[in-house]
N, C-alpha and C positions, 0 to 999 in steps of 0.2 A: 498593411498593418505592420507596425513595429512592435515586436515581441521579444521576450527574453525569459530565461530561467535563472533564478538567483539561489545560491547555496554556498556552503563553505568551500567546496571544491567541485565545480561542475565542468571542469575542463574536458572531461571525457564523456560528458552527458550525451545521450542519444536524442535528447529532446529537440534540438534544432532540426535534425533530419526527419524525425517523426512528425512534429507539428507542421513542418513545411509540406511534407507529403500529404497529410490529411487536409490542410487548408487548400492546397493546390487542387486536390481531388474535389473539393467543394466549390472550386471556381474562384478562389481568392489567392492573391499573391501576398507574400509577407517577407520580412526580414526577421531572423530569429537569432539572438545573441546569447552567449553564456556569460554570466556575471558571477565570478567567484569573489566572495567577501569574507574576511576573517570576522569572527563573532564580535570582537572588540571594535570593529569599524562599521558594523551594521547600522548603528544609529545615525551616523553622519552620512551614510550612503542611501538611506531609505527614501528620503524625499527626491533624490535624483531619479529613482526608479519611476515614481509617479510622473515626473516632469519629462522623462525621456521616452517612455514606452506607452503604447495604447493599452497594453495589458501585459501581465507577466505571471509566470509560474514560480512557485516557491517550494524549495525542498530543504532537506536537513541542513542546518538546525534551526531554520527561521520560520517554520510553519506556525509556531505560537507567537513568536516575537512580532511578526508582521501585524498581528491583530490590533496592537496599540496605535497603528497608523490608519486604521480603516474606519469608515463611517457606519458600516453595517455588515453583519455576517448573515449569509443566506443559506437556507437548507441545512445540509449535513454539517457545515462549518460551525453552526451554533452548538450542536450536540457533541461534535468531535473536539471542539476547542482547538482546532487546527485548520489552517488555510493553505491550499496549494495553488489557487487560481485567483487572480486579482484583476478587476477592471479599474483602470486608473482614473477615468473621468468621474465615476461615481464613488470610487473607493469602496467598492463592494468586494467582499471576500467569500469564496466558495471552496468546498472540498469535494473533489471528484473521485477520491480514492475508493469510497464505498461502492460507487457506481461501477468503477473499473473492476473491483474485486468480484462483485456479484455477476457481472456480465461475463467475466472470465469463466466462472464456474458454470453458468448457464450454457455458454457456447461449447463447453466441454462435456455437457450432458451430466454434470454432477448435481444431483438433487439434494436439497437441504432439509425440506420439510420432514420432520420426524426423525432426522438423523442426529447422532451424538457426535459432537465435535470437541476436541481439546485444542486450545490455543496456547501456545508457548509465547509469552511476551505480551505486555499490555502497555507498550509505549504508543507513539502516534499511530503506527500501522495496526498494532494489535487492538488498540482501543476502537478504531473504526471497524475492524473485522468482527470484533465481539458484538458490537451493536447491530451490524448488518446481518450477521448470522442468526441472531436472536429474532430479528424482525422477519427473517425468511422462514421461521418455523423450526430451526434447529434447536436442539437441547445443547447448550454451550457450557463447557467447563474451561476455566482459564488458570494458568499458573504464571506468576510473575515473581521474580526474586525480590523485587521491591514490594513487600507486602502492603505498605502504606498506600502506594499507588493503586494497587489492585482494590483495596478497600474503598478508596476514593471513587474509582470507576463503578464499583458495585453500588455505592450510594447514589450515583447519578443514573445508572441504567437499570440495575436490579433485574436484568433479564438473563443472568447467567449464574453459574455456581463458581465462586472463587475457591481455589484449592490451595491449602497451606502445604500439602504434600500430594505428590502424584501417585495414584494407585496403578498397579499393573493390572489393567483390565482392558476389555475391548472398547475401541472407539471406531465409529465409521470413518472419521476423518481426523488426522493429526496435522496441525497447521503450525509452521514455524514463522513467527512474526518478530523474532528477536534481532535479526541482522547477523547473528553468529553464523559464520560460514562464508563470509565475504571479507574483502580487504585483508587485514592482518589476522583474521580468524579462519581463513580458508583451511578446509580439512577438519574443522571442528563442528560439533553440534552443541546446542545449549545445555548447560549444566542445570539440573533441577534437584529439588529435595524430594526423595522418593518416600513411599509409605513406610519403608523399613528404617528410615532415618538417615540413609546414606545420601551423599551429594555426588552425583555422577552424571556424565553426559547422556543425552538420549541416545539409545543404541538399539541393537537387534532385539534385545529382550522385550522392549516396549513396542517398537514399530512393527514387529511380527504379529502383534495383537490387533493392529489397525488395518482397515481395508484400503484407504486412500491416504497418501502422504503428500502434503503440499508445502512448498517453501516459497515465500514471497521473493526470495533472492533469485536473481536471474543472471548475475555475474559472480561466480562461474555459472554456466548453464546448468550444471548438475552439482548442487551443493553436497556436502557430506551427508546431510539429513536425507536428501533424495537418493543418494547412492546407496545408503543403508536400506531405505525403503524398497528400492528396486531389487537389491540383493535378496530381500525377504519375499520377493514376488508380488509386491504391491503396486497398484497404479500410482504414478507420481506425476507431479505438475509443478513447474516453476512459475514465477510471477511475471514473465515477459509479456504475456497477453494483457495482464492487469495494467501494466505500464502504458500499453498502447490504448487501451479502452478508457483509462482516466484522461489521457491526452485528447482522445476523441471527444469526450464529454466537455473538456475545457474549451475546445475549439467550437463546439456547439454553443457554449455560453458566449464566447466572443462574438459569434455571428447571430445570436438570438435565434438559433435553429433548434427545432425539436429533435432530440436524439432518437436514433433507430437502432435497435440491437442488430437487425439484419444488415443494415448499412455498415455498422461498425465491424461486423464479422467479415463482410465482403472486403472492406478496406484493409483489414488486418491480413487477410489472405494475400491480397495484392502487395502489401508492404513487404511481407516475408519473401514473396517471389522476386521482388525487385531488389532486395537487400541481402540476399544470400551471398 
């Protein structure tokens, strides 16, 4: 199979190594390329993707833009309004982020039913997590500095409580989906509007009230959000496993294979052992 990942800058992406490992474990060989495209060049490069690759993965900032080139959105891609997995022959688009997120939590023994979760950020990742958390039985609260975006998501899903201001209260899980803490924001946490009217980064005062602290960021391995959570004595988890599990699901789609949580967990353990 000829595969690729396309994004604004995927030169350092772990997708080639990850997908090659998974597919080889499933008995299939592949070539997997990285395709970095500037946003202004995406339109002229899009058709090349369908003509060159059997399938491809899509990442920031093209998860929404690719939809205009597809014939059909399947499963979560419809409700998320974002695609990360494309089959070229049929021009079908899928989104495996939600699967990866829930499987990461399941395999870490983090239960969601009846739990209270606050989500920071309602962009592509936050949107998918909000929906999946609600479907799994969690009581979800979300804060997004773009209030219009949050209201739009609430009109679509309606399975969470949008917050204009964040209260200092207990949550079972605090989840960072903003991306703040990576690239040029390493060492920072998301700034939010608090119930007292102040705009300050999430810190000890809030995370000390939560039981589990999760950040979808995995580079660096420990974000500032997680560092603070650990310093407060909380259980912490980054998004590395989610990345692997969403890749696993994408490869199952490529091969028309039924996914197995047990198989995914076994493969992830092997992957870590071989890539330390």
